[in-house]
C-alpha positions as CSV (number, residue, x, y, z in Angstrom):
1,X,-2.4,18.0,7.2
2,X,-0.6,15.1,5.7
3,X,-1.5,13.5,2.4
4,X,-1.4,9.7,2.4
5,X,-2.0,7.5,-0.6
6,X,-3.1,4.0,-0.1
7,X,-2.4,1.8,-3.1
8,X,-4.3,-1.4,-3.4
9,X,-2.6,-4.1,-5.5
10,X,-5.3,-6.7,-5.7
11,X,-6.6,-7.6,-9.2
12,X,-10.0,-8.3,-7.6
13,X,-12.7,-5.7,-6.9
14,X,-13.9,-7.3,-3.7
15,X,-10.9,-8.6,-1.8
16,X,-9.1,-9.0,1.5
17,X,-6.8,-6.2,0.2
18,X,-9.7,-3.8,-0.3
19,X,-10.9,-4.6,3.3
20,X,-7.5,-4.0,4.7
21,X,-7.1,-0.7,2.7
22,X,-10.5,0.4,4.1
23,X,-9.5,-0.4,7.7
24,X,-6.2,1.5,7.3
25,X,-8.0,4.4,5.6
26,X,-10.4,4.8,8.5
27,X,-7.6,4.9,11.1
28,X,-5.8,7.6,9.1
29,X,-9.0,9.7,8.4
30,X,-9.8,9.6,12.2
31,X,-6.2,10.9,12.8
32,X,-6.9,14.0,10.6
33,X,-5.0,12.9,7.5
34,X,-6.0,13.5,3.9
35,X,-6.3,10.0,2.4
36,X,-6.5,9.1,-1.2
37,X,-7.0,5.5,-2.4
38,X,-5.8,4.1,-5.7
39,X,-6.7,0.6,-6.8
40,X,-4.4,-0.5,-9.6
41,X,-7.1,-2.7,-11.0
42,X,-9.0,0.4,-11.9
43,X,-6.2,1.7,-14.2
44,X,-6.6,0.9,-17.9
45,X,-5.2,-2.6,-18.5
46,X,-3.8,-1.6,-21.9
47,X,-1.9,1.3,-20.5
48,X,-0.4,-0.9,-17.9
49,X,0.4,-3.8,-20.3
50,X,1.9,-1.5,-23.0
51,X,3.7,0.8,-20.5
52,X,1.9,3.9,-21.7
53,X,3.6,6.4,-19.4
54,X,1.6,9.3,-20.9
55,X,-1.8,7.8,-20.7
56,X,-4.1,10.3,-18.9
57,X,-5.1,7.8,-16.2
58,X,-1.5,6.8,-15.6
59,X,-0.5,10.4,-15.4
60,X,-3.2,11.1,-12.9
61,X,-2.0,8.1,-10.8
62,X,1.6,9.3,-11.0
63,X,0.4,12.7,-9.7
64,X,-1.3,11.1,-6.7
65,X,2.0,9.5,-5.8
66,X,3.9,12.7,-6.4
67,X,1.6,14.8,-4.2
68,X,1.5,12.4,-1.3
69,X,3.7,12.6,1.8
70,X,3.5,8.9,2.4
71,X,2.4,5.7,0.6
72,X,0.8,2.6,2.1
73,X,0.9,-0.3,-0.3
74,X,-1.6,-3.0,0.5
75,X,-1.2,-6.2,-1.5
76,X,-2.0,-9.9,-1.7
77,X,1.0,-12.2,-2.0
78,X,0.9,-14.9,-4.7
79,X,3.8,-17.3,-5.1
80,X,6.1,-15.3,-2.9
81,X,5.5,-12.0,-4.7
82,X,2.9,-9.4,-5.4
83,X,0.5,-9.3,-8.4
84,X,1.9,-8.4,-11.8
85,X,-0.7,-5.6,-12.1
86,X,0.9,-3.8,-9.1
87,X,4.4,-4.4,-10.6
88,X,3.2,-2.9,-13.9
89,X,2.0,0.2,-12.1
90,X,5.3,0.7,-10.2
91,X,7.2,0.2,-13.5
92,X,5.3,3.3,-14.8
93,X,6.4,5.5,-11.9
94,X,9.3,7.9,-12.6
95,X,12.7,6.9,-11.2
96,X,13.1,8.3,-7.6
97,X,9.3,9.0,-7.4
98,X,9.3,7.8,-3.8
99,X,12.2,10.1,-2.8
100,X,11.3,11.9,0.4
101,X,8.3,9.8,1.1
102,X,7.5,7.4,3.9
103,X,6.4,4.0,2.8
104,X,4.6,1.2,4.5
105,X,3.8,-2.2,3.0
106,X,1.0,-4.4,4.2
107,X,0.7,-7.8,2.6
108,X,-1.6,-10.8,3.1
109,X,-1.3,-14.4,2.1
110,X,-2.4,-17.9,2.6
111,X,0.5,-18.9,4.9
112,X,3.3,-17.4,7.0
113,X,5.7,-18.9,4.4
114,X,5.5,-15.6,2.4
115,X,6.3,-13.3,5.3
116,X,9.7,-12.4,3.9
117,X,8.0,-10.9,0.8
118,X,8.0,-7.6,2.8
119,X,11.8,-7.7,3.2
120,X,12.9,-9.3,-0.1
121,X,10.3,-8.0,-2.6
122,X,8.8,-4.7,-1.3
123,X,11.8,-3.1,0.4
124,X,14.1,-3.4,-2.7
125,X,11.3,-2.1,-4.9
126,X,10.7,1.0,-2.7
127,X,14.4,1.6,-2.3
128,X,14.9,1.5,-6.1
129,X,12.2,4.2,-6.5
130,X,14.1,6.4,-4.0
131,X,12.3,5.7,-0.7
132,X,14.7,5.9,2.3
133,X,12.1,5.7,5.1
134,X,10.5,2.3,4.7
135,X,8.5,1.4,7.8
136,X,8.4,-2.1,9.2
137,X,5.7,-3.9,7.2
138,X,2.8,-5.9,8.4
139,X,2.0,-9.4,7.1
140,X,-1.5,-10.8,7.6
141,X,-2.2,-14.5,7.2
142,X,-5.6,-15.2,5.8
143,X,-6.6,-17.4,8.7
144,X,-6.1,-14.5,11.1
145,X,-8.9,-12.4,9.7
146,X,-12.0,-12.4,7.6
147,X,-13.8,-9.8,5.5
148,X,-17.2,-9.0,4.1
149,X,-17.0,-6.4,1.4
150,X,-14.8,-3.7,2.9
151,X,-15.4,-4.8,6.5
152,X,-12.4,-6.4,8.2
153,X,-13.0,-8.8,11.1
154,X,-10.0,-9.9,13.2
155,X,-9.8,-13.4,14.5
156,X,-6.4,-12.7,15.9
157,X,-6.6,-9.5,18.0
158,X,-2.8,-9.2,18.2
159,X,-2.8,-8.8,14.4
160,X,-5.2,-6.0,14.7
161,X,-3.0,-4.3,17.3
162,X,0.1,-4.8,15.1
163,X,-1.7,-3.3,12.1
164,X,-3.0,-0.3,14.0
165,X,0.4,0.2,15.6
166,X,2.2,0.3,12.2
167,X,-0.3,2.8,10.8
168,X,-0.2,5.0,13.8
169,X,3.6,4.9,13.8
170,X,3.6,6.1,10.2
171,X,1.1,8.8,11.1
172,X,3.2,9.9,14.1
173,X,6.4,10.1,12.1
174,X,4.6,12.2,9.5
175,X,3.3,14.6,12.1
176,X,6.7,15.0,13.6
177,X,8.1,15.8,10.2
178,X,5.5,18.4,9.5
179,X,5.7,20.0,12.9
180,X,9.5,20.5,12.7
């Protein structure tokens, strides 16, 4: 059984990001994976702000990353980048903490103008942390879907297919790795 960690980068408790993370989690659980979810907004703000690497909650989050076979990072995009709270979390991960892990970024934003955030922001970050298997990310424009709590509703069904396909490709590549 593969262990997949979904990291939610939204600073809000109820958000598009949480709904996307829930949708992705459901696909993975149905596929027989062990899924953990980590919302960076639930980590202690002071520990993030003051880079307290040894804070118990930060250590626990670092262990979740370490114990996972793959990470799916779901994040909103603000001003062509991801939220600072998510960056603060990644800054607290040990160097090369993503080595040997598969990584998929899923981002959402107000317009297609921020699509390249996947290539120019997330990929370099993941690469710096040692990831070498970075899946083709998925970008969702806010007008293509709606949400209610953690329920995701697709206006654009091609978007739903792209998202499902990306998640299933990650799952398949993990299964191939484990079965070999």
